[in-house]
ZARORO-402016 format. One record per residue: x negated, y negated, z negated of N, C-alpha, C in turn; residue in three letters. Coordinates in steps of 0.05 Angstrom, whole numbers, padded with zeros to 5 digits, always signed. Atoms other than C-alpha are relative to their C-alpha. Layout:
BEGIN
XYZXYZXYZALA...
# end
This chain:
BEGIN
+00027-00002+00011-00335+00745+00213+00001-00011-00029MET+00000+00008+00028-00342+00743+00137-00022-00021-00005ALA+00019+00021+00007-00376+00682+00108-00008+00003-00029THR+00010-00004+00027-00420+00691+00046+00002-00027-00016SER-00003+00024+00016-00403+00642-00010-00012+00004-00028THR+00010+00000+00028-00430+00625-00080+00018-00019-00016ILE-00017+00017+00017-00387+00598-00136-00018-00021-00015ASP+00014+00022+00014-00411+00530-00163+00021-00015-00016LEU-00017+00017+00016-00380+00490-00219+00000-00028+00012SER-00001+00027-00010-00359+00419-00203-00024-00016-00010LEU+00024+00013+00011-00415+00395-00249-00025+00007+00016ALA+00023-00009-00016-00465+00437-00210+00000-00012+00028ASP-00002+00012-00026-00439+00410-00144-00010-00029-00001ILE+00009+00027+00003-00448+00339-00169-00030-00002-00004TYR+00028+00001+00006-00517+00353-00196-00017+00007+00024ASP+00015-00007-00024-00540+00387-00132+00000-00023+00020LEU-00001+00022-00019-00516+00329-00090-00017-00024-00010ALA+00014+00023+00011-00544+00275-00136-00030+00004+00000LYS+00029-00004+00002-00613+00305-00147-00013+00002+00028THR+00011-00001-00027-00622+00318-00073-00001-00027+00012THR+00000+00027-00010-00603+00247-00056-00023-00016-00013LEU+00021+00014+00014-00651+00220-00109-00027+00007+00011LEU+00026-00009-00010-00708+00262-00081-00007-00013+00027LYS+00005+00010-00027-00699+00229-00013+00004-00031+00002HIS+00002+00029-00002-00699+00155-00032+00025-00015-00008GLY-00023+00015+00009-00629+00139-00056-00004-00007-00030ALA+00003+00007+00028-00629+00101-00122+00023+00012-00017ASN-00020-00012+00018-00587+00120-00183+00028-00008+00008GLU-00027+00011-00005-00528+00076-00165+00012+00013+00026GLU-00009-00012-00025-00523+00101-00093+00004+00030-00002ASN-00002-00029+00003-00536+00173-00111+00026+00008-00015SER-00024-00006+00016-00480+00173-00163+00025-00005+00017GLU-00023+00006-00016-00431+00140-00115+00005+00022+00021ALA-00003-00021-00020-00444+00191-00060+00007+00027-00012ILE-00005-00025+00013-00446+00250-00107+00029+00002-00010ALA-00028+00000+00009-00378+00230-00136+00018+00005+00024ASN-00017-00004-00023-00349+00227-00066-00001+00029+00010THR+00004-00028-00009-00378+00295-00047+00014+00019-00019VAL-00013-00017+00020-00354+00327-00112+00030-00002+00001THR-00029+00004-00003-00285+00297-00104+00011+00016+00024THR-00009-00015-00023-00280+00328-00035+00000+00030-00005ALA+00000-00028+00007-00301+00397-00060+00022+00007-00020GLU-00021-00005+00020-00254+00392-00119+00027+00002+00013ARG-00027+00002-00012-00195+00375-00074+00003+00019+00024ASP-00002-00019-00021-00210+00429-00023-00006-00010+00028GLY+00008+00011-00026-00237+00385+00033-00029+00006+00005SER+00029-00008-00001-00301+00424+00045-00015-00014+00023ILE+00014+00013-00022-00315+00388+00111-00011-00027-00008SER+00010+00025+00010-00328+00325+00070-00015+00003-00026HIS+00014-00005+00025-00363+00357+00011-00030+00004+00004GLY+00029-00005-00003-00432+00388+00006-00008+00004+00029LEU+00005-00003-00028-00427+00402+00080-00013-00025+00012PHE+00011+00025-00010-00445+00328+00090-00027-00007-00011ARG+00026+00008+00012-00507+00327+00046-00024+00000+00019ILE+00023+00001-00019-00557+00347+00101+00001-00024+00018PRO-00002+00024-00016-00530+00291+00143-00006-00026-00015GLY+00008+00023+00017-00535+00241+00086-00030-00001-00003TYR+00029+00000+00003-00607+00263+00076-00015-00008+00025ILE+00013+00008-00026-00624+00257+00150+00000-00030+00003THR+00000+00029-00002-00602+00185+00148-00020-00014-00019GLY+00019+00011+00019-00644+00171+00086-00029+00004+00009LEU+00027-00006-00008-00706+00206+00113-00009-00016+00024LYS+00007+00015-00024-00704+00169+00179-00002-00030-00005SER-00001+00029+00007-00697+00102+00142+00022-00015+00015LYS-00023+00012-00014-00635+00090+00185+00019-00012-00021LYS-00018+00008+00022-00595+00084+00120-00016-00008-00024VAL+00014+00010+00023-00617+00044+00060+00012+00013-00025ASP-00010-00013+00024-00609+00088-00002-00001-00017-00025GLY+00000+00018+00023-00620+00028-00047+00018-00024+00005THR-00017+00022-00008-00568-00016-00014+00017-00011-00023ALA-00017+00013+00019-00533-00067-00057+00019-00019+00016LYS-00018+00015-00017-00471-00092-00020+00005-00028-00010PRO-00007+00027+00007-00454-00166-00019+00029-00006+00009GLU-00028+00006-00004-00382-00190-00024+00004-00030+00005ILE-00007+00028-00005-00359-00255+00008+00030-00003-00001GLU-00028+00005+00000-00291-00282-00010+00006-00023+00019GLN-00004+00019-00021-00270-00316+00054+00024-00019-00005VAL-00023+00015+00009-00201-00338+00030+00009+00014-00026THR-00009-00014+00024-00163-00320-00034+00007+00029+00004PRO-00008-00028-00004-00141-00255-00001-00016+00015+00021ILE+00016-00012-00021-00194-00240+00052-00029+00002-00010ILE+00027-00005+00009-00261-00209+00035-00016+00013+00023PHE+00019-00015-00018-00322-00188+00076-00021+00013-00018ARG+00021-00015+00014-00368-00135+00049-00022+00007+00019CYS+00024-00008-00015-00438-00132+00078-00012+00024-00015ASP+00009-00024+00014-00456-00060+00061-00031+00003+00001ALA+00030+00000+00000-00530-00075+00075-00012+00026+00010LYS+00009-00025-00012-00538-00012+00117-00001+00023-00020SER-00002-00022+00020-00519+00033+00059+00024+00018+00007GLY-00023-00017-00003-00470+00090+00055+00025-00012-00012TYR-00025+00013+00007-00397+00073+00047+00008+00002-00030ALA-00010-00002+00028-00385+00099-00025-00009-00024-00017PRO+00009+00022+00016-00427+00043-00054+00014-00026+00008ILE-00015+00024-00009-00392-00009-00011+00028+00000-00012ALA-00027-00002+00013-00325+00016-00038-00002-00008-00029HIS+00003+00006+00029-00351+00011-00109-00001-00030-00005GLN+00003+00029+00003-00366-00063-00098+00025-00015+00010TYR-00021+00015-00014-00307-00083-00053+00028+00005-00010SER-00028-00006+00008-00246-00048-00082+00009-00016-00024LEU-00011+00015+00023-00242-00083-00150+00010-00029+00007PRO-00011+00026-00007-00237-00154-00121+00024+00001+00019PRO-00022-00004-00018-00191-00129-00067+00026+00006-00015LEU-00023-00007+00016-00144-00098-00118+00010-00024-00016ILE-00007+00023+00016-00145-00160-00162+00015-00021+00017ASP-00013+00020-00017-00127-00205-00104+00028+00009+00009ALA-00026-00011-00008-00070-00160-00080+00020-00002-00022ALA-00018+00002+00023-00041-00159-00150+00009-00029-00004LYS-00006+00028+00005-00043-00235-00153+00016-00012+00023ASN-00011+00014-00023-00022-00253-00082+00018+00017+00017PHE-00018-00017-00015+00017-00193-00056-00014+00018+00021GLY+00016-00017-00018-00035-00168-00006-00027-00012+00002LEU+00028+00009-00003-00109-00172+00008-00013+00020+00019ALA+00014-00017-00018-00157-00144+00059-00030-00004-00002ALA+00029+00002+00000-00231-00128+00063-00010+00011+00026VAL+00014-00010-00024-00274-00121+00125-00028+00009-00009ALA+00027-00011+00008-00333-00075+00110-00016+00002+00026ILE+00018+00001-00022-00391-00086+00157-00027+00013-00007GLN+00027-00011+00003-00459-00052+00168+00000+00023-00020HIS-00004-00023+00018-00436+00012+00133-00003+00026+00015SER+00001-00027-00011-00447+00086+00144+00021+00017-00014TYR-00022-00015+00013-00381+00121+00130-00002+00029+00010HIS+00006-00028-00006-00390+00196+00126+00018+00018-00017PHE-00016-00015+00019-00333+00218+00081+00029-00002+00007ALA-00029+00002-00003-00258+00226+00074+00009-00028-00007ALA-00010+00027+00006-00214+00165+00068+00018-00001-00024LEU-00019+00002+00021-00167+00185+00013-00011-00011-00026TRP+00009+00012+00025-00213+00165-00045+00005-00030-00002PRO-00004+00029+00000-00208+00092-00025+00029-00007-00005GLU-00028+00008+00002-00133+00088-00015+00013+00011-00026VAL-00011-00010+00025-00118+00132-00076-00007-00018-00023GLU+00008+00019+00021-00157+00084-00120+00018-00024+00001LYS-00018+00023-00003-00114+00027-00093+00027+00008-00010ILE-00027-00009+00009-00050+00067-00106+00001+00004-00030ALA+00001-00003+00029-00072+00083-00177+00002-00027-00014GLU-00003+00027+00011-00072+00007-00188+00028-00011+00005ALA-00027+00008-00004+00002+00005-00168+00004-00014+00027GLY-00001+00013-00026-00012-00019-00097+00002+00020+00023LEU+00000-00017-00024-00003+00009-00027-00027-00005+00014VAL+00026+00003-00013-00069+00023+00008+00001+00010+00029GLY+00002-00008-00028-00084+00028+00083-00029-00005+00009LEU+00027+00003-00009-00152+00040+00114-00004+00014+00027THR+00007-00012-00025-00182+00056+00182-00030-00002+00004THR+00028+00001-00007-00251+00073+00208-00004+00015+00026VAL+00007-00013-00026-00280+00091+00276-00027+00012-00003SER+00027-00013+00002-00343+00130+00292-00012+00001+00028TYR+00012-00004-00026-00376+00158+00355+00022+00010+00019LEU-00021-00008-00020-00336+00170+00420+00000+00030+00005PRO-00003-00029-00003-00317+00243+00414+00027+00008+00011TRP-00028-00006-00007-00243+00238+00434+00007-00014+00026VAL-00010+00011-00024-00214+00228+00503+00028-00010-00003ALA-00028+00008+00001-00150+00188+00512+00018+00020+00014PRO-00019-00019-00012-00088+00226+00531-00001-00001+00030SER+00001-00002-00029-00092+00250+00603-00028-00002+00011GLY+00027+00003-00009-00167+00238+00606-00019+00022-00010GLY+00020-00019+00008-00230+00279+00598-00026-00013-00009THR+00024+00015+00008-00280+00224+00582+00005-00012-00028THR-00004+00010+00027-00289+00207+00508-00003-00030-00002PRO+00003+00029+00005-00278+00135+00486+00007-00007-00029ILE-00008+00004+00028-00247+00141+00415-00018+00016-00018PHE+00010-00018+00021-00278+00165+00351+00022+00018-00008GLY-00022-00016+00011-00239+00216+00312+00020-00018-00014THR-00017+00022+00008-00211+00151+00284+00021+00007-00021ASN-00019-00006+00021-00180+00171+00218+00013-00024-00012PRO-00013+00021+00016-00132+00130+00177+00010+00012-00026MET-00009-00008+00026-00115+00134+00104+00022-00019-00010GLY-00023+00016+00011-00051+00111+00069+00007+00012-00027PHE-00009-00010+00026-00029+00116-00003+00022-00018-00011ALA-00023+00014+00012+00036+00097-00038+00001+00007-00030TRP+00001-00006+00029+00037+00090-00114+00027+00011-00011PRO-00023-00010+00014+00085+00128-00160-00005-00002-00030ARG+00004+00004+00028+00091+00107-00232+00001+00026-00015ALA+00001-00025+00016+00070+00165-00278-00002+00025+00017GLY+00002-00024-00017+00062+00212-00218-00024-00004+00019LYS+00021+00002-00020+00010+00228-00166+00010-00017+00024ASN-00008+00016-00023+00011+00178-00108+00004+00018+00025PRO-00002-00013-00026+00031+00198-00038-00025-00008+00016ILE+00025+00007-00013-00034+00202+00001-00002+00014+00027VAL+00004-00010-00027-00044+00210+00075-00028-00006+00009ILE+00026+00003-00011-00112+00221+00105-00002+00018+00025ASP-00002-00016-00025-00113+00243+00178-00017-00012+00022MET+00013+00009-00025-00155+00239+00240+00021-00004+00021ALA-00018+00002-00023-00121+00215+00302-00009+00019+00022THR+00007-00024-00016-00160+00270+00337+00016+00023-00009ALA-00015-00024+00007-00125+00337+00338-00012+00014-00023SER+00014-00012+00023-00177+00360+00288-00025-00017-00005MET+00024+00015+00007-00233+00324+00251-00024+00015+00010ALA+00023-00014-00011-00301+00339+00281-00014+00017-00021MET+00012-00016+00021-00327+00363+00213+00014+00027-00002GLY-00015-00026+00001-00272+00417+00213-00007+00017+00024GLU+00007-00015-00024-00290+00437+00284-00028+00011-00003VAL+00028-00009+00005-00364+00442+00264+00000+00024-00020MET-00001-00022+00019-00346+00487+00205+00012+00025+00013ILE-00011-00023-00015-00303+00531+00250-00021+00012+00018ALA+00022-00011-00017-00362+00538+00298-00020+00014-00017ALA+00020-00013+00018-00409+00554+00240+00010+00027-00010ARG-00011-00025+00011-00362+00607+00212+00012+00019+00020ASP-00009-00018-00021-00342+00636+00279+00031+00001+00002GLY-00029+00000-00001-00268+00616+00274+00009-00015+00025HIS-00013+00015-00022-00224+00596+00333+00015-00024-00011GLU-00017+00023+00007-00187+00530+00332+00024+00000+00018VAL-00024+00000-00017-00117+00517+00359-00004-00011+00028PRO+00001+00010-00027-00108+00508+00433+00011-00028+00001LEU-00008+00028+00000-00104+00434+00447-00018-00017-00018GLY+00019+00015+00017-00159+00415+00397-00020-00015+00018THR+00019+00014-00017-00206+00398+00454-00006+00016+00025GLY+00007-00012-00026-00237+00414+00521-00030+00008-00001LEU+00028-00008-00004-00301+00450+00540-00015-00021+00017SER+00015+00019-00016-00357+00413+00576+00009+00000+00029ALA-00011+00000-00027-00324+00435+00641+00028-00011+00002SER-00026+00012+00000-00259+00403+00621+00023+00019-00003GLY-00021-00020+00003-00220+00466+00605+00008+00002-00029GLU-00009-00006+00027-00176+00478+00545-00012+00025-00011LEU+00013-00024+00012-00209+00526+00496+00006+00000-00029THR-00002-00004+00029-00202+00554+00426-00027+00004-00013THR+00027-00005+00010-00278+00562+00420-00011-00027-00011ASP+00009+00025+00013-00301+00509+00370-00028-00009+00011ALA+00026+00006-00010-00373+00513+00395+00001-00013+00027ALA-00003+00012-00027-00351+00497+00466+00012-00028-00001GLU-00011+00027+00003-00310+00438+00443-00021-00020-00009ILE+00021+00017+00008-00370+00409+00408-00017-00009+00023ILE+00015+00008-00025-00405+00410+00476+00017-00017+00018LYS-00018+00014-00017-00344+00380+00508+00013-00025-00013GLY-00014+00024+00010-00291+00332+00481+00024+00008-00017VAL-00025-00004+00016-00237+00329+00427+00023-00014+00014LEU-00023+00013-00010-00166+00310+00444+00016-00013-00023LEU-00017+00012+00021-00118+00264+00406+00023+00019-00007PRO-00024-00015+00007-00061+00296+00367+00024-00012+00014PHE-00026+00011-00010+00009+00289+00397-00001-00014+00027GLY+00001+00012-00027-00013+00270+00467-00002-00030+00000GLY+00002+00029-00003+00000+00197+00485+00006-00015-00025HIS-00006+00013+00025+00027+00181+00416-00025-00002-00018LYS+00025+00000+00015-00036+00202+00380-00021-00017+00013GLY+00020+00016-00015-00077+00168+00434+00005-00030-00006SER-00007+00028+00006-00040+00102+00421-00009-00008-00028ALA+00008+00006+00028-00053+00107+00346-00031-00001-00002ILE+00029+00001-00001-00127+00122+00360-00009-00027+00011ALA+00007+00027-00010-00129+00058+00401+00004-00021-00021LEU-00005+00019+00021-00099+00019+00344-00022+00001-00021MET+00022-00003+00019-00151+00047+00296-00026-00011+00010VAL+00024+00010-00013-00206+00030+00345-00002-00030-00002GLU-00001+00030+00002-00184-00043+00345-00003-00010-00028LEU+00001+00008+00028-00174-00048+00270-00028+00004-00012LEU+00026-00007+00012-00242-00016+00255-00023-00012+00014SER+00022+00013-00015-00282-00053+00307+00003-00030-00001GLY-00001+00029-00001-00266-00125+00328+00015-00013-00024PRO-00014+00011+00023-00217-00136+00270-00019-00006-00023MET+00018+00003+00023-00274-00128+00220-00028-00009+00008VAL+00026+00011-00009-00330-00157+00262-00020+00022+00006GLY+00018-00022-00006-00359-00089+00281+00004+00010+00028GLU+00001-00010-00027-00367-00045+00342+00022+00020+00006THR-00016-00022-00009-00321-00001+00383-00018+00025-00001PHE+00015-00026+00001-00341+00073+00382-00021+00002+00022SER+00019-00003-00022-00374+00070+00450-00023-00020-00004TYR+00021+00019+00005-00413+00008+00429-00018+00010-00022GLU+00015-00012+00022-00434+00043+00365-00020+00020+00012THR+00017-00021-00012-00462+00101+00407-00024-00012+00015GLN+00021+00012-00016-00503+00054+00451-00024-00007-00018LYS+00022+00008+00017-00543+00030+00391-00008+00021-00021GLY+00004-00021+00021-00546+00096+00353-00018+00022+00010ASP+00016-00024-00004-00597+00151+00349+00012+00022-00016ASN-00016-00021+00014-00555+00212+00333-00018+00019-00016ALA+00018-00018+00014-00617+00250+00310-00009-00010-00027ASN+00010+00012+00024-00629+00203+00252+00022-00004-00021GLU-00021+00002+00020-00563+00211+00214+00025-00012+00011GLY-00026+00010-00010-00492+00184+00218-00002-00028+00011PRO+00000+00026-00014-00473+00123+00258+00010-00023-00018ALA-00008+00023+00015-00465+00053+00230+00025-00012+00012ARG-00024+00012-00011-00398+00018+00236+00014-00016-00022GLY-00016+00015+00018-00342-00018+00200+00024+00014-00011GLY-00024-00011+00012-00281-00005+00158+00020-00022-00007GLN-00021+00019+00007-00215-00041+00150+00016+00012-00024PHE-00015-00009+00023-00180-00036+00082+00020-00022-00007ILE-00022+00018+00007-00113-00068+00065+00014+00010-00026LEU-00015-00007+00024-00080-00069-00004+00024-00018-00002ALA-00026+00015+00000-00007-00090-00013+00015+00006-00025MET-00016-00004+00024+00038-00100-00073+00029+00003+00009SER-00029-00003-00007+00108-00070-00060+00018-00017-00018PRO-00016+00016+00018+00134-00107-00121+00001-00029+00008ASP+00000+00028-00008+00112-00176-00097+00013-00003+00027ILE-00011+00002-00027+00131-00164-00024+00030+00004+00000LEU-00029-00006+00000+00200-00135-00040+00015-00017-00019SER-00013+00016+00021+00215-00178-00100+00014+00016-00021GLY-00013-00017+00020+00236-00119-00141-00018+00025-00005LYS+00014-00025+00006+00211-00054-00173+00014+00022+00015ASN-00013-00020-00017+00224+00000-00122-00006+00029-00008SER+00008-00027+00009+00199+00060-00163+00023+00020+00001ASN-00022-00019+00001+00267+00091-00174+00009+00007+00029ASP-00009-00004-00027+00287+00082-00101-00019+00019+00015GLN+00019-00017-00014+00223+00113-00074-00001+00028-00012THR+00000-00027+00013+00224+00170-00125+00024+00017+00010ASP-00023-00015-00011+00294+00189-00101-00005+00010+00028ARG+00007-00008-00027+00269+00190-00030-00020+00024+00000PHE+00020-00021+00000+00208+00232-00046+00011+00027-00011PHE-00013-00024+00010+00250+00281-00087+00018+00013+00021GLU-00017-00010-00022+00298+00288-00029-00017+00013+00021ARG+00019-00011-00019+00239+00299+00018-00011+00027-00010TYR+00013-00024+00011+00206+00350-00028+00020+00024-00002ASP-00020-00021+00003+00272+00389-00034+00005+00014+00026ALA-00004-00013-00026+00272+00405+00040-00018+00025+00002ILE+00014-00025-00001+00252+00478+00048-00022-00001+00021GLU+00022+00000-00018+00183+00484+00079-00015-00026+00002GLY+00013+00027-00002+00166+00410+00071-00020-00003-00023ALA+00019+00005+00021+00106+00386+00031-00009-00029+00002ARG+00008+00029+00001+00090+00315+00010-00030-00002+00006LEU+00029+00004-00006+00024+00289+00039-00016-00004-00026PRO+00018+00001+00023-00033+00297-00011+00007+00020-00022GLY-00007-00019+00022+00004+00349-00053-00019+00023-00003ALA+00019-00022+00002-00045+00404-00035-00025-00009-00014ARG+00024+00010+00013-00104+00362-00056+00005-00004-00030ARG-00006+00004+00029-00071+00343-00122+00003+00027-00014HIS-00003-00026+00012-00054+00416-00134-00028+00013-00004LYS+00027-00011+00002-00126+00437-00120-00015-00011-00024ASN+00016+00012+00021-00154+00388-00170+00009+00008-00028ARG-00008-00010+00026-00114+00419-00226-00018+00023-00009GLU+00019-00022+00006-00163+00477-00221-00027-00012-00007ASP+00026+00011+00009-00224+00457-00262-00023+00020+00003LYS+00020-00022-00002-00260+00522-00246-00020-00005+00023GLY+00020+00003-00021-00317+00534-00197+00012+00001+00028PRO-00008+00000-00027-00312+00526-00122-00019+00018+00017ARG+00016-00018-00018-00335+00576-00069-00013-00017+00022ALA+00015+00017-00019-00389+00542-00027-00016+00018+00018VAL+00016-00016-00020-00422+00570+00036-00028+00004-00011ASN+00026-00007+00012-00484+00606+00012-00024-00012+00016ALA+00021+00011-00016-00527+00585+00071-00003-00030-00003ALA+00001+00029+00004-00508+00512+00060-00014-00006-00027LEU+00013+00005+00026-00528+00516-00014-00030+00003+00003ILE+00028-00005-00004-00595+00545+00007-00013-00023+00015GLU+00011+00022-00016-00606+00490+00058-00003-00025-00018THR+00002+00023+00018-00591+00436+00006-00022+00003-00021ILE+00020-00005+00020-00635+00468-00046-00028-00003+00012LYS+00026+00004-00013-00692+00470+00004-00006-00030+00004GLN+00003+00029-00003-00681+00396+00018-00008-00012-00026LEU+00006+00010+00027-00683+00383-00057-00027+00008-00010ARG+00024-00011+00013-00741+00427-00076-00026-00002+00017ASP+00023+00000-00017-00787+00423-00016-00008-00027+00010ASN+00006+00027-00009-00788+00348-00008-00020-00013-00020SER+00016+00017+00017-00838+00299-00035+00018-00021-00012GLU-00019+00018+00013-00801+00259-00087-00007-00029+00007GLU+00003+00028-00007-00790+00187-00066+00005-00017-00025VAL-00004+00017+00023-00800+00136-00121+00013-00026+00009ILE-00015+00024-00007-00749+00080-00117-00007-00021-00021VAL+00007+00023+00018-00772+00014-00146+00025-00013-00010GLU
# end
């Protein structure tokens, strides 16, 4: 089934996102942070985290579930441990406040961590860890969500899609960036497949009756599965622990108990760790790691993680965006009563 698209420049994508957010109660600072995140996703080819997310962002703002004027507060617990109270705002503004002190501490002491609490994370993870890598550090982050994924061998969901992000710095080159769900497929990608009438690989999830299916719409009614069987399930468990009790937040099933899914994305926490390879190793390992990555990249058929996104961003031209989605966002922007933010 062909999907109708419209070409939008990156500037137009940013403007559409920002003006729509402003119309629904987000202030300038929050609107800019979210619009940057959305535009970055569209630029890099991750459409499931781009404009596709704007209606969900707006739902959270309209319901007052999310504070579009949130100003996060950072507490330095020890020289290398920070807590960020996101004040019930969306995650991009929490990252804007918490990453600079995290990076400074890791550069000074070798590693540092931040526990983000009371946040609504609704985006990809690579922007956070890539920013850490651009500062010459290694970044690692995890976040949980709502229980959409069953553990290996089971049919009852207990995990979120539980993504993790990792980035390794390369002097003068693009960092190595990994951003992956521990589910066999991110729910946003399954939703887009259902919207566009595409099948998904067998093993992505089960129907409501517990049967394997390639029908994305049936999986949305049922349950996702972890990638790699019991191995992916174990990693999902690790992410659940790091993103919940480790940062003083909830497990996915606990998040669901206190969440009204009709009012926007769920609130939760995020774990972010920054590490200095130079301080930890006691030497500059750039040449060593470059030799490894060059050897890796020379293997026929292999592709370094993040390479596709970095290649996509070289294209400064317009991006093809689902036409129906654009119309939906424009209606949200144009048919709303403008909210004045004090």
